[in-house]
C-alpha angles and dihedrals in degrees: 000000000000093000091048091050091047089052092047092048090052090055096054120096101195120080090211093055090048087051097049089047086055090047091048089052091049092049093054096054109178093343124099092242138011120238127238087249091060093079141032128214093254090065092063100038086127086071104018101122089047103056133099126195112208123195110220108223122193137217093054107021110244140151128231125197107240097168134003121192118243093243090055094048089051091052101037132358143324103236103154111151094016125108121246093246085064093058106129094224108089093193096048097042101070092043092051093046091049092047093051092043088056090052090057097039096047092034094221140092118284132204125210138171123219137193112196140162114253113238088208105044100018087227125128112261123202118203143162121223129202115193117192128187122241128194131190093198096035091243113058116056104233102164140023125216109209120193123193133203118187117210090227096056123096110234121222 
C-alpha cells in the first residue's frame, strides 16, 4: 500500500491534503485503515472547516453525511443526516457517489477534482477532494473521511 500512497500523494496539489493523507497513514499503523476513534478534531484543525464524515451504509451501498465542516456548509449545503443520493446538486451527486463507491471498492484513499457553482456567491469553485476509508473493526469500511482544499484558499 505504501507505493500506492506515495503515488497518490504525488498527485495531490494541496499541502494540507498531502498532510492529512500522511496523518491517515500514521493513524492506521499496521492496519489497512484507521478508525474514527484514532484521531480527534484537534489533530486536523488545519482542515477542520473543510472535512466531511460519511457513514457507509450497506445493502444497498449508500453514504450518509454524519458531519459537514462549517466552511463547506457556507459554500454549499447543510446536509448532515441526509444521504448522498439526496444531495440537491444533480451534477455533483453522481460524481460524489462514484468517488466514494471507489473508496469502498478499491479499499484505499481516492483523490478527485471538482468544479462546482457556489450556492452563496454564484461563482465557479474549483477544489480538490481526498476521500479516505475508516474502519472500526479494521476490516469493513464503515466511514469515509473527506478532506477538501479549495483553490481560492491560502494554505498554511
